[in-house]
C-alpha positions as a printed NumPy array, in Angstrom:
array([[ -63.931, -109.887,   88.232],
       [ -66.512, -109.001,   90.529],
       [ -65.609, -108.811,   94.541],
       [ -68.197, -108.809,   97.261],
       [ -67.917, -106.316,   99.568],
       [ -65.254, -104.39 ,   97.51 ],
       [ -68.036, -102.606,   95.061],
       [ -69.181,  -99.087,   94.379],
       [ -72.526, -101.198,   94.954],
       [ -74.04 , -103.764,   97.007],
       [ -72.443, -107.295,   95.854],
       [ -72.915, -109.901,   98.928],
       [ -72.609, -113.539,   99.022],
       [ -72.873, -116.155,  101.061],
       [ -71.919, -119.839,  100.873],
       [ -73.79 , -122.619,  103.305],
       [ -73.952, -126.164,  103.087],
       [ -76.431, -127.175,  100.111],
       [ -78.988, -128.819,  102.819],
       [ -79.82 , -125.21 ,  104.529],
       [ -80.971, -124.31 ,  100.979],
       [ -82.777, -127.407,  100.392],
       [ -83.237, -129.723,  103.421],
       [ -84.544, -132.419,  101.128],
       [ -80.845, -133.058,  100.539],
       [ -80.026, -133.6  ,  103.756],
       [ -77.543, -136.835,  103.888],
       [ -76.989, -136.526,  100.328],
       [ -73.805, -134.83 ,  100.696],
       [ -70.994, -136.739,  101.722],
       [ -68.687, -136.601,  104.554],
       [ -65.914, -135.194,  102.258],
       [ -68.05 , -132.983,   99.77 ],
       [ -68.615, -129.361,  100.814],
       [ -71.7  , -128.983,   98.385],
       [ -72.052, -125.674,   98.725],
       [ -75.009, -123.382,   97.415],
       [ -74.232, -119.747,   97.26 ],
       [ -77.199, -116.929,   98.018],
       [ -76.369, -113.602,   96.423],
       [ -77.776, -109.661,   97.194],
       [ -76.639, -107.313,   94.825],
       [ -77.627, -104.404,   92.929],
       [ -78.137, -104.408,   89.028],
       [ -75.383, -102.086,   88.047],
       [ -72.41 , -103.821,   89.585],
       [ -69.21 , -103.886,   88.008],
       [ -69.154, -103.818,   83.908],
       [ -73.158, -104.163,   83.013],
       [ -75.69 , -103.677,   81.086],
       [ -78.755, -100.908,   81.043],
       [ -81.688, -101.942,   79.476],
       [ -84.357,  -99.336,   78.377],
       [ -86.207, -100.959,   80.78 ],
       [ -83.793,  -98.593,   82.8  ],
       [ -86.14 ,  -95.848,   82.11 ],
       [ -89.017,  -96.958,   80.584],
       [ -91.454,  -99.115,   82.08 ],
       [ -92.443, -100.327,   78.904],
       [ -89.34 , -100.499,   77.814],
       [ -87.513, -104.022,   77.024],
       [ -85.654, -105.791,   80.355],
       [ -82.788, -107.726,   80.142],
       [ -84.554, -110.887,   79.392],
       [ -85.546, -108.583,   76.335],
       [ -82.939, -107.631,   74.77 ],
       [ -82.213, -108.967,   71.122],
       [ -79.182, -111.291,   70.863],
       [ -78.02 , -109.627,   67.836],
       [ -77.832, -106.345,   70.151],
       [ -74.808, -107.868,   72.401],
       [ -73.468, -110.538,   70.398],
       [ -71.887, -109.453,   67.113],
       [ -69.481, -107.372,   65.067],
       [ -67.862, -104.344,   67.075],
       [ -65.628, -101.02 ,   66.148],
       [ -63.395,  -99.702,   68.912],
       [ -63.731,  -95.801,   68.589],
       [ -60.445,  -94.326,   70.361],
       [ -60.857,  -91.089,   72.849],
       [ -57.979,  -91.595,   75.199],
       [ -57.214,  -88.261,   75.113],
       [ -60.053,  -86.874,   76.762],
       [ -60.019,  -86.163,   80.589],
       [ -62.737,  -86.235,   83.339],
       [ -65.277,  -83.368,   81.937],
       [ -63.761,  -82.974,   78.636],
       [ -66.598,  -83.594,   75.674],
       [ -67.158,  -85.954,   72.76 ],
       [ -68.675,  -84.094,   70.104],
       [ -70.784,  -85.109,   66.771],
       [ -67.74 ,  -83.957,   64.663],
       [ -65.288,  -85.882,   66.959],
       [ -67.329,  -89.046,   65.963],
       [ -67.639,  -87.865,   62.238],
       [ -63.341,  -87.36 ,   62.494],
       [ -62.775,  -90.809,   64.687],
       [ -65.705,  -92.939,   64.046],
       [ -65.246,  -94.121,   60.625],
       [ -64.937,  -97.985,   61.308],
       [ -68.268,  -97.733,   63.061],
       [ -71.324,  -99.414,   60.584],
       [ -74.887, -100.027,   60.681],
       [ -75.424, -102.997,   62.562],
       [ -72.401, -102.775,   65.009],
       [ -71.964, -103.072,   68.901],
       [ -69.579,  -99.448,   69.418],
       [ -67.184,  -99.577,   72.055],
       [ -65.704,  -96.041,   73.239],
       [ -62.274,  -96.732,   74.886],
       [ -61.315,  -93.493,   77.307],
       [ -58.86 ,  -95.162,   79.643],
       [ -60.692,  -93.241,   82.325],
       [ -61.913,  -95.911,   84.141],
       [ -60.589,  -95.241,   87.754],
       [ -63.096,  -98.21 ,   88.954],
       [ -62.698,  -99.118,   92.675],
       [ -60.991,  -95.629,   93.686],
       [ -62.637,  -92.275,   94.567],
       [ -62.411,  -91.028,   90.716],
       [ -64.756,  -93.435,   89.802],
       [ -67.233,  -90.635,   88.448],
       [ -64.767,  -88.517,   86.726],
       [ -65.129,  -89.367,   83.085],
       [ -65.82 ,  -87.704,   79.61 ],
       [ -69.046,  -87.238,   78.223],
       [ -71.087,  -87.685,   75.007],
       [ -72.729,  -84.16 ,   73.403],
       [ -76.488,  -85.073,   72.804],
       [ -75.434,  -84.584,   69.137],
       [ -72.775,  -87.209,   69.242],
       [ -75.155,  -90.038,   70.873],
       [ -77.213,  -88.755,   67.464],
       [ -74.498,  -89.43 ,   65.402],
       [ -74.654,  -93.117,   67.12 ],
       [ -77.893,  -94.254,   66.738],
       [ -78.359,  -92.145,   63.084],
       [ -75.007,  -94.545,   62.328],
       [ -77.315,  -97.81 ,   63.268],
       [ -75.295,  -98.848,   66.149],
       [ -77.103, -101.518,   68.459],
       [ -75.807, -101.556,   71.499],
       [ -73.049,  -98.806,   72.976],
       [ -70.256,  -99.808,   75.337],
       [ -67.874,  -97.242,   77.586],
       [ -64.773,  -98.043,   79.672],
       [ -65.895,  -95.443,   82.218],
       [ -68.964,  -94.945,   84.598],
       [ -71.07 ,  -93.315,   81.861],
       [ -71.732,  -91.14 ,   78.811],
       [ -73.236,  -88.004,   80.396],
       [ -72.629,  -84.614,   81.587],
       [ -72.104,  -84.963,   85.643],
       [ -74.837,  -82.354,   87.015],
       [ -77.165,  -82.791,   83.613],
       [ -80.535,  -83.8  ,   85.198],
       [ -82.66 ,  -86.33 ,   83.172],
       [ -79.557,  -88.192,   81.451],
       [ -80.792,  -87.274,   78.402],
       [ -77.988,  -89.656,   76.724],
       [ -79.443,  -92.814,   78.178],
       [ -83.164,  -91.334,   76.91 ],
       [ -81.479,  -91.158,   73.446],
       [ -80.379,  -94.861,   73.359],
       [ -83.313,  -96.311,   74.976],
       [ -85.73 ,  -94.965,   72.989],
       [ -84.009,  -96.533,   69.962],
       [ -83.857,  -99.359,   72.017],
       [ -80.161,  -99.318,   72.07 ],
       [ -78.808, -100.726,   75.724],
       [ -75.881,  -99.497,   77.188],
       [ -72.694, -100.959,   78.881],
       [ -70.941,  -99.39 ,   81.367],
       [ -67.289, -100.221,   82.983],
       [ -65.627, -102.392,   80.295],
       [ -62.517, -103.803,   80.822],
       [ -59.806, -104.528,   78.821],
       [ -60.043, -102.554,   75.964],
       [ -56.296, -101.329,   76.251],
       [ -55.742, -105.491,   75.509],
       [ -57.387, -105.081,   71.975],
       [ -55.244, -104.764,   68.738],
       [ -57.842, -103.862,   65.88 ],
       [ -60.445, -101.33 ,   65.396],
       [ -62.807, -104.437,   65.082],
       [ -63.349, -108.16 ,   66.128],
       [ -66.355, -109.498,   67.645],
       [ -68.108, -109.559,   70.636],
       [ -70.264, -111.709,   72.796],
       [ -71.9  , -109.891,   75.862],
       [ -75.319, -111.943,   76.863],
       [ -76.43 , -110.542,   80.184],
       [ -78.599, -112.86 ,   82.38 ],
       [ -81.907, -113.148,   81.062],
       [ -83.943, -112.824,   84.231],
       [ -86.995, -110.533,   83.803],
       [ -87.859, -107.901,   85.306],
       [ -84.052, -106.87 ,   85.818],
       [ -83.527, -103.165,   84.522],
       [ -79.405, -103.666,   83.98 ],
       [ -77.482, -107.177,   84.807],
       [ -73.84 , -107.799,   85.413],
       [ -71.883, -108.729,   82.513],
       [ -69.021, -110.48 ,   81.301],
       [ -67.336, -108.956,   77.693],
       [ -65.705, -111.255,   75.516],
       [ -64.006, -110.001,   72.312],
       [ -62.439, -112.069,   69.702],
       [ -60.099, -110.943,   67.036],
       [ -58.832, -111.977,   63.987],
       [ -54.968, -113.637,   65.178]])
């Protein structure tokens, strides 16, 4: 849940009676009704969010053009809860642990290093370039992580983002609740706002497990 004023990036919500936004509605609100509308001002990377190729490439797809098959479908979970901040997730690691990842999958990586809304919110493991290449070659359609990113901090150019976006693969950061999943494969719905010109969008991610 996003909380205005409590996020790392800007999120402001102002609630006012509807007639202040739409004067033609004056007199339509019953005395017992509040009839509120909200004005929202925010950054596109607030909370759990999906980044589109347009985040790096102006000719890349923005969030409104992300294919539905990239954000709705079968998902594989890969566990890296043994990796701390500044430690690498490598090609060989994914070869060893990524056996459930299939072509056409969404892939989620669990690290338990989210630390969201804390001073350690950017302390995280990172992916090597070869690890991201493994995911691309495996044929994933979206990558999600439960931490703030996939890059080695301090490395310029964010080469892992570039690898994904060059292949049209969106990235979800700050996933929550991966510790509640009981299986390594499930169905995911993670549809962003369909807003033309947005590089990223907050997204509510829902996983469906067979029970």
